[in-house]
C-alpha positions as CSV (number, residue, x, y, z in Angstrom):
1,M,-8.7,-77.6,11.8
2,S,-5.9,-76.1,13.9
3,L,-2.8,-78.2,14.8
4,D,-2.3,-76.4,18.0
5,P,-2.5,-78.5,21.2
6,D,-6.0,-79.0,22.8
7,D,-4.2,-78.9,26.3
8,W,-1.5,-76.0,26.3
9,H,-0.5,-76.8,29.9
10,D,0.3,-80.6,29.1
11,F,2.1,-79.6,26.1
12,R,4.1,-76.8,27.9
13,Q,5.1,-79.4,30.7
14,H,6.4,-82.0,28.0
15,S,8.0,-79.3,25.8
16,H,10.0,-78.4,29.0
17,R,10.9,-82.1,29.6
18,M,12.1,-82.2,25.7
19,L,14.4,-79.1,26.6
20,D,15.7,-80.7,29.8
21,D,16.7,-83.8,28.0
22,M,18.6,-81.9,25.4
23,L,20.3,-79.9,28.1
24,D,21.2,-83.1,30.0
25,Y,22.6,-84.6,26.6
26,L,24.8,-81.8,26.1
27,E,25.9,-81.6,29.8
28,T,26.8,-85.2,29.8
29,L,28.4,-85.7,26.4
30,R,31.7,-87.0,27.9
31,A,30.0,-89.8,29.5
32,R,28.5,-91.1,26.3
33,P,30.1,-92.8,23.5
34,V,31.2,-90.4,20.3
35,W,29.8,-93.0,18.0
36,Q,28.2,-96.4,18.0
37,P,26.9,-98.8,15.4
38,I,23.1,-98.8,14.7
39,P,21.4,-102.1,15.5
40,Q,19.3,-103.4,12.5
41,S,16.6,-103.5,15.0
42,V,16.7,-99.6,15.4
43,R,17.0,-99.2,11.7
44,D,13.9,-101.1,11.1
45,E,11.9,-98.7,13.5
46,F,12.2,-96.3,10.7
47,T,11.0,-98.2,7.6
48,Q,7.3,-98.4,8.9
49,A,4.5,-97.3,6.5
50,L,3.1,-93.7,6.5
51,P,1.1,-93.2,9.7
52,R,-2.6,-92.3,9.0
53,A,-3.8,-92.2,12.8
54,P,-2.5,-89.3,15.1
55,G,0.1,-90.3,17.5
56,T,1.3,-88.6,20.8
57,L,4.2,-86.3,21.6
58,P,5.4,-88.3,24.5
59,A,5.8,-91.4,22.3
60,A,7.6,-89.5,19.7
61,H,10.0,-87.9,22.0
62,A,10.5,-91.4,23.6
63,Q,11.5,-93.0,20.3
64,F,13.6,-89.9,19.6
65,M,15.8,-90.3,22.8
66,Q,15.8,-93.8,22.3
67,S,16.3,-94.8,18.7
68,V,17.8,-91.4,17.3
69,L,19.7,-89.7,19.8
70,P,22.3,-92.2,20.7
71,Y,23.0,-93.0,17.0
72,A,24.0,-89.6,15.7
73,V,27.3,-89.0,14.0
74,G,28.7,-87.5,17.4
75,N,30.1,-84.1,16.2
76,A,29.0,-82.6,19.5
77,H,31.2,-84.7,21.5
78,P,34.7,-83.4,22.4
79,G,36.4,-86.6,21.2
80,F,34.8,-86.2,17.5
81,F,37.8,-85.5,15.0
82,G,36.6,-87.3,12.0
83,W,35.4,-84.1,9.7
84,V,35.4,-80.2,10.2
85,H,32.0,-80.4,11.9
86,G,31.4,-77.8,14.7
87,G,30.0,-78.8,18.1
88,G,27.1,-76.5,18.3
89,T,26.4,-74.9,21.8
90,P,23.4,-74.7,24.2
91,V,23.1,-71.0,23.2
92,G,22.7,-71.7,19.6
93,M,20.2,-74.6,20.5
94,V,17.7,-72.5,22.2
95,A,18.2,-69.7,19.7
96,E,17.2,-72.4,17.1
97,M,13.9,-73.1,19.1
98,L,13.1,-69.4,19.1
99,A,13.3,-69.4,15.2
100,A,11.2,-72.4,14.9
101,G,8.6,-70.9,17.2
102,L,8.5,-67.5,15.2
103,N,8.6,-69.6,11.9
104,A,9.7,-66.6,9.6
105,N,10.1,-66.8,6.0
106,L,13.2,-64.8,5.1
107,G,13.0,-64.6,1.6
108,G,11.4,-61.1,1.8
109,R,8.9,-58.6,3.1
110,D,9.4,-55.8,5.3
111,Q,10.1,-57.7,8.8
112,M,12.8,-57.8,11.7
113,P,14.2,-61.1,11.4
114,I,15.6,-59.5,7.9
115,E,17.3,-56.9,9.7
116,V,19.0,-59.4,11.9
117,E,20.5,-60.8,9.1
118,H,21.7,-57.6,7.7
119,Q,23.4,-57.0,11.2
120,V,25.3,-60.4,10.8
121,V,25.9,-59.1,7.1
122,Q,27.5,-55.8,8.8
123,W,29.8,-57.7,11.1
124,V,30.9,-60.0,8.3
125,R,31.8,-57.0,6.3
126,E,33.7,-55.8,9.2
127,L,35.6,-58.9,10.0
128,F,36.8,-59.3,6.4
129,Q,37.3,-55.6,5.9
130,F,34.6,-55.3,2.8
131,P,32.8,-51.9,1.9
132,D,29.6,-51.2,3.2
133,S,28.2,-51.9,-0.3
134,A,29.2,-55.6,-0.1
135,S,26.2,-58.1,0.1
136,G,26.2,-61.1,2.1
137,L,23.3,-64.2,2.4
138,F,22.8,-67.1,4.7
139,V,22.8,-70.4,2.7
140,T,22.7,-73.9,3.7
141,G,26.7,-74.3,3.6
142,T,29.8,-73.5,1.7
143,S,29.0,-75.6,-1.0
144,G,26.0,-73.5,-1.8
145,A,27.8,-70.4,-1.0
146,N,30.6,-71.4,-3.6
147,L,28.0,-72.1,-6.4
148,I,26.7,-68.8,-5.8
149,A,30.1,-67.3,-6.2
150,V,30.5,-69.0,-9.5
151,L,27.3,-67.5,-10.7
152,V,28.2,-64.0,-9.9
153,A,31.9,-64.6,-11.5
154,R,30.0,-65.8,-14.5
155,T,27.6,-62.8,-14.9
156,R,30.6,-60.5,-14.3
157,A,32.4,-62.4,-17.4
158,L,29.6,-62.5,-20.0
159,G,27.2,-60.1,-18.8
160,V,23.7,-60.1,-17.2
161,A,22.4,-61.3,-20.7
162,V,24.0,-64.8,-20.0
163,R,20.8,-65.3,-17.7
164,Q,18.5,-65.0,-20.6
165,H,20.5,-66.4,-23.6
166,G,22.4,-68.9,-21.6
167,L,26.3,-69.7,-22.1
168,G,26.5,-70.7,-25.8
169,A,25.1,-67.3,-26.9
170,R,28.6,-65.7,-27.3
171,G,30.7,-68.8,-27.7
172,E,33.4,-68.0,-24.9
173,L,35.1,-71.2,-23.2
174,L,35.0,-70.1,-19.7
175,V,37.7,-71.6,-17.5
176,A,38.4,-71.5,-13.7
177,Y,41.3,-72.6,-11.5
178,T,41.6,-74.0,-8.1
179,S,44.2,-76.1,-6.3
180,A,44.5,-79.7,-6.5
181,A,43.5,-79.8,-2.8
182,A,40.5,-78.0,-3.1
183,H,37.0,-79.4,-1.8
184,G,35.4,-81.0,-4.5
185,C,32.2,-78.6,-4.0
186,I,34.0,-76.4,-6.4
187,A,34.1,-78.6,-9.2
188,Q,30.4,-79.3,-8.6
189,A,29.6,-75.7,-8.5
190,M,31.0,-75.6,-12.2
191,D,28.9,-78.5,-13.2
192,L,25.7,-76.9,-11.6
193,A,26.6,-73.5,-13.3
194,G,26.4,-75.2,-16.7
195,L,30.3,-74.6,-17.1
196,G,31.4,-78.3,-16.9
197,V,33.8,-79.8,-14.5
198,S,36.5,-80.1,-17.5
199,A,36.6,-76.1,-17.2
200,L,38.2,-76.1,-13.7
201,R,41.8,-76.4,-13.9
202,M,43.4,-78.5,-10.9
203,I,46.5,-76.3,-10.1
204,A,49.3,-78.5,-8.3
205,V,50.2,-77.8,-4.6
206,D,53.5,-77.2,-3.3
207,A,55.1,-79.2,-0.3
208,D,52.7,-77.6,2.1
209,H,49.8,-78.4,0.0
210,R,49.3,-74.8,-0.8
211,M,48.5,-73.7,-4.6
212,D,51.7,-73.4,-6.6
213,T,51.4,-69.8,-8.1
214,A,53.8,-70.4,-10.7
215,A,52.0,-73.3,-12.0
216,L,48.7,-71.0,-11.8
217,E,50.3,-68.5,-14.2
218,R,51.5,-71.1,-16.6
219,A,47.8,-72.4,-16.5
220,I,46.4,-69.3,-17.4
221,A,48.6,-68.3,-20.1
222,A,48.3,-71.8,-21.8
223,D,44.5,-71.2,-21.7
224,L,44.9,-67.9,-23.3
225,A,47.0,-69.0,-25.8
226,A,44.3,-71.5,-26.6
227,G,41.4,-69.0,-27.0
228,M,40.0,-69.9,-23.6
229,Q,38.6,-67.2,-21.5
230,P,39.8,-67.5,-17.6
231,F,37.3,-65.7,-15.5
232,L,37.8,-67.2,-11.9
233,I,40.2,-68.4,-9.3
234,V,39.3,-69.9,-6.3
235,G,41.7,-69.9,-3.3
236,T,41.3,-72.0,-0.1
237,A,41.7,-71.1,3.2
238,G,41.7,-74.3,5.2
239,T,41.7,-77.3,2.7
240,V,39.6,-80.2,3.4
241,D,42.5,-82.6,4.0
242,V,45.2,-80.8,5.8
243,G,43.9,-77.4,6.9
244,A,46.5,-75.7,4.5
245,V,45.9,-71.9,3.3
246,D,46.8,-71.0,-0.1
247,P,49.3,-68.0,-0.9
248,L,46.1,-65.7,-1.0
249,P,48.0,-62.4,-1.5
250,Q,50.0,-63.7,-4.6
251,I,46.6,-65.3,-6.0
252,A,45.0,-61.8,-5.5
253,A,47.7,-60.1,-7.3
254,I,47.5,-62.8,-10.2
255,A,43.8,-62.3,-10.4
256,A,43.8,-58.5,-10.5
257,R,46.7,-58.5,-13.3
258,H,44.4,-60.8,-15.5
259,Q,41.1,-59.3,-14.3
260,L,39.9,-62.3,-13.1
261,W,37.2,-63.1,-10.2
262,F,39.2,-64.0,-7.0
263,H,36.8,-66.1,-4.7
264,V,38.0,-67.8,-1.5
265,D,36.6,-71.1,-0.1
266,G,37.0,-70.6,3.5
267,A,34.6,-73.1,4.5
268,Y,36.2,-73.4,8.0
269,G,39.2,-71.4,8.0
270,A,38.0,-67.9,7.3
271,L,36.6,-67.7,10.7
272,G,40.0,-67.7,11.9
273,M,39.8,-63.9,11.3
274,L,38.1,-63.7,14.7
275,S,41.6,-64.7,16.2
276,A,44.5,-62.4,16.3
277,Q,46.8,-65.2,16.5
278,V,45.4,-67.3,13.4
279,A,44.3,-63.9,11.2
280,P,48.0,-63.5,10.0
281,Q,47.9,-66.8,8.1
282,L,44.9,-65.5,6.2
283,A,46.4,-62.4,5.0
284,G,45.1,-61.4,1.7
285,I,41.5,-63.0,2.0
286,E,40.6,-59.1,2.3
287,L,41.3,-58.8,-1.3
288,A,38.8,-61.4,-2.4
289,D,35.9,-60.6,-4.5
290,S,33.8,-63.0,-2.8
291,I,34.2,-65.3,0.4
292,A,32.2,-68.6,1.3
293,F,32.3,-70.0,4.8
294,D,30.3,-71.6,7.4
295,F,29.5,-70.2,10.9
296,H,28.4,-73.9,11.7
297,K,32.2,-75.2,11.6
298,W,34.6,-73.1,13.7
299,G,31.8,-70.5,14.7
300,Q,29.9,-73.5,16.6
301,V,26.5,-72.4,15.4
302,P,24.1,-75.3,15.2
303,Y,23.7,-76.7,11.5
304,D,23.3,-75.1,9.0
305,A,24.7,-71.6,8.5
306,G,26.6,-71.1,5.5
307,F,27.4,-67.9,4.1
308,I,28.4,-65.9,0.9
309,L,29.9,-62.6,1.2
310,V,30.3,-60.5,-2.2
311,R,32.3,-57.4,-2.5
312,D,30.2,-56.2,-5.5
313,G,26.7,-56.2,-4.3
314,D,25.4,-54.6,-7.4
315,L,26.6,-57.7,-9.4
316,H,25.6,-60.1,-6.7
317,H,22.0,-58.6,-6.9
318,Q,22.0,-58.6,-10.8
319,T,23.0,-62.3,-10.9
320,F,19.7,-63.3,-9.0
321,A,17.1,-60.7,-8.9
322,A,14.1,-61.8,-10.7
323,P,11.0,-59.7,-9.9
324,A,7.4,-61.5,-10.1
325,A,4.1,-60.1,-9.8
326,Y,3.4,-62.0,-6.2
327,L,7.0,-60.5,-5.1
328,Q,6.0,-56.6,-6.0
329,R,7.8,-54.3,-4.0
330,D,6.2,-51.1,-2.2
331,S,7.4,-47.8,-0.5
332,R,5.3,-48.9,2.4
333,G,3.8,-52.1,4.0
334,M,4.7,-55.5,4.0
335,G,6.1,-55.1,0.4
336,A,8.8,-52.6,1.5
337,G,12.6,-53.3,2.1
338,S,13.6,-54.2,-1.2
339,P,16.0,-55.7,-1.8
340,W,15.1,-58.9,-0.1
341,P,17.1,-61.9,0.6
342,C,15.7,-63.9,-2.3
343,D,17.2,-61.2,-4.9
344,F,20.7,-62.6,-3.8
345,G,20.3,-66.1,-4.4
346,P,18.1,-68.9,-5.6
347,D,15.9,-69.5,-2.5
348,L,12.7,-67.6,-2.1
349,S,11.7,-69.7,1.1
350,R,14.6,-69.2,3.4
351,G,14.8,-70.1,7.2
352,F,15.9,-67.6,10.3
353,R,19.6,-68.9,10.0
354,A,20.7,-65.5,11.1
355,L,19.1,-65.5,14.6
356,K,21.4,-68.6,16.0
357,T,24.3,-66.8,14.4
358,W,23.4,-63.5,16.0
359,F,22.7,-65.3,19.4
360,T,26.1,-66.9,19.2
361,I,28.2,-63.7,18.4
362,T,26.1,-61.6,21.1
363,V,26.6,-64.2,23.8
364,Y,30.0,-65.1,23.6
365,G,31.4,-62.1,21.8
366,A,33.8,-62.1,18.8
367,D,37.0,-62.3,21.2
368,Q,35.8,-65.3,23.1
369,L,34.9,-67.2,19.8
370,G,38.4,-66.0,18.3
371,A,40.2,-67.3,21.6
372,M,38.3,-70.8,21.3
373,I,39.4,-71.1,17.5
374,A,43.3,-70.3,18.5
375,E,42.7,-73.0,21.2
376,T,41.9,-75.6,18.6
377,C,44.9,-74.7,16.7
378,R,47.2,-74.6,19.7
379,L,45.8,-78.3,20.5
380,A,46.6,-79.5,16.9
381,R,50.2,-78.3,17.3
382,Q,50.5,-80.2,20.6
383,F,49.2,-83.3,19.2
384,A,51.3,-83.2,16.1
385,A,54.3,-82.9,18.7
386,Q,53.0,-86.0,20.3
387,V,52.5,-87.8,17.4
388,A,55.9,-87.0,16.1
389,A,57.5,-88.2,19.4
390,Q,55.9,-91.8,19.1
391,P,58.2,-94.0,17.2
392,E,55.1,-96.2,15.9
393,L,53.6,-93.1,14.5
394,E,54.4,-90.7,11.7
395,L,53.2,-87.2,11.2
396,M,52.1,-86.8,7.4
397,A,51.7,-83.2,6.7
398,P,52.4,-79.8,8.3
399,V,49.7,-78.4,10.7
400,A,48.7,-75.1,9.3
401,L,45.6,-74.7,11.5
402,N,43.8,-77.3,13.3
403,I,44.0,-80.3,11.4
404,V,46.6,-83.3,12.0
405,C,47.2,-86.1,9.6
406,F,49.3,-89.2,10.8
407,R,49.5,-92.7,10.6
408,Y,50.6,-95.8,12.2
409,R,53.9,-97.0,10.6
410,A,52.0,-99.8,9.0
411,S,50.0,-100.6,5.7
412,D,47.1,-98.8,4.5
413,A,44.9,-101.7,5.3
414,I,46.1,-101.6,8.9
415,N,45.5,-97.8,9.2
416,A,41.8,-98.1,8.0
417,E,41.4,-100.9,10.6
418,I,42.7,-98.8,13.2
419,A,40.5,-95.8,12.1
420,A,37.5,-98.1,12.2
421,D,38.3,-99.8,15.5
422,I,38.8,-96.5,17.2
423,Q,35.2,-95.1,16.0
424,Q,33.6,-98.4,16.9
425,S,35.1,-98.3,20.4
426,G,33.4,-95.0,21.1
427,I,35.9,-93.3,23.1
428,A,37.1,-91.0,19.8
429,A,36.3,-90.7,16.0
430,P,39.0,-89.8,13.4
431,S,38.4,-90.1,9.9
432,T,40.9,-91.1,7.0
433,T,42.2,-89.5,4.1
434,R,45.0,-90.0,1.6
435,I,48.2,-87.7,1.5
436,N,50.5,-88.4,-1.5
437,G,48.4,-91.6,-2.2
438,V,49.0,-92.9,1.2
439,L,46.1,-93.5,3.8
440,V,46.5,-91.5,7.0
441,L,44.6,-91.0,9.9
442,R,43.1,-87.4,10.2
443,A,42.2,-85.5,13.5
444,A,40.2,-82.2,13.0
445,I,40.2,-80.4,16.2
446,V,37.1,-78.2,15.7
447,N,34.9,-78.8,18.9
448,H,35.1,-75.9,21.5
449,R,34.7,-78.9,24.1
450,T,37.9,-80.6,23.0
451,R,40.8,-80.9,25.6
452,A,44.2,-82.1,25.8
453,D,43.1,-85.3,27.6
454,D,40.7,-85.9,24.6
455,L,43.6,-85.9,22.2
456,E,45.6,-88.3,24.7
457,V,42.6,-90.7,24.6
458,L,43.0,-90.8,20.8
459,L,46.9,-91.3,20.8
460,A,46.4,-94.0,23.3
461,A,43.9,-95.7,21.0
462,T,45.7,-95.3,18.0
463,L,48.8,-96.9,19.6
464,S,46.9,-99.7,21.2
465,F,44.7,-100.6,18.2
466,G,47.7,-100.2,16.0
467,A,49.5,-102.9,18.1
468,Q,46.6,-105.3,18.3
469,R,46.4,-104.9,14.4
470,I,50.1,-105.7,14.0
471,A,49.9,-108.6,16.4
472,T,46.9,-110.0,14.6
473,A,48.4,-109.7,11.2
474,Q,51.7,-111.5,12.4
475,E,49.5,-114.4,13.7
476,Q,48.1,-115.2,10.4
477,P,50.2,-117.7,8.2
């Protein structure tokens, strides 16, 4: 039984209405709250039993518009500063619609969607000055990309036989290194790769929250003396808390001297290479053996569109390729075009993430995307200066890229209340983190829609809610 509509005309009309509703949503974002609490009655709508009888598209659409769209996290809004989330674009949205209509599985086979992905891989090689032999792959996000990098580095250290015999066959105790400010997904990747979180050395950072390379050298020397086998260093380009960039050239030199794999977690910061103003801060990233990043952050591609780039494409292929009878390769027909994307990662079924990325780069161009990235950094510096000019506020970390960490001069508890007050007001959405054990407000300026006046709203709200919280605290006995 076909699931196509009985009346294509009616379906087409309502589909156009759905598209218009989403375009209206994007066009009128500034008039909407950034975020708002979800009423219990709305939550209850999504606790129903499995529907057995068919419904209608208009009814499902209406429920989406009334009960889902108003209660999203709000990262498309220009006042969203909570986490490093891209804002998406109308171009990416309609490209995703095309990909969904095509419904291509990019695990393999000889098909043009894979050539589109190959085109983006070529562009990424060019951006990071990697050789033509480098491999690249779309994944869900940098967490998955970092896991792939750990697995490729593991294969380099122990040989392809590790895939068959496991980590215990030769008895080596592999250890890796990253900074204390690195994202938790690095430790998770060590866990999932079977190496264990305790095999990851968390290296201290300096006053600018960058990896201390002298401490890194000492940790490597200590592990070698203890009979361990160092195999991987992970540098960060844009730390999750403050946006710091590790000293990548120095880390690359240490990795080369000890013959270790040098991976860069550039979840959002790596795409700063698109900007002539930001790229110098990322010097040394071109020396990496692998780079993980997300197009859905600074690249503004709709979720999800993570990416892994590996300098040694052959090693990357050896880490994952596992031919099976139903994946037989041929010289012609649909079985041609080998190697396939499924030979470079764990997924056989893969969506067409490359299309919305290709559309974004093709329509906006690398220079315009780079200018947008530079503007978010300029806004961050400007906002930091405004914070520093307020006696009630305190800047808590240097602004390396586009993240500003600050706090109201009050207790951690009051700062936590201020963040929640601003979020629930719907006018802006900062998050909180801890810097040197102190709770701070965090403004990540990632959205291409954000303007200076959006940050002025955040500043005014912080001062207003802060004053209210101080007054309330003083009134209490």
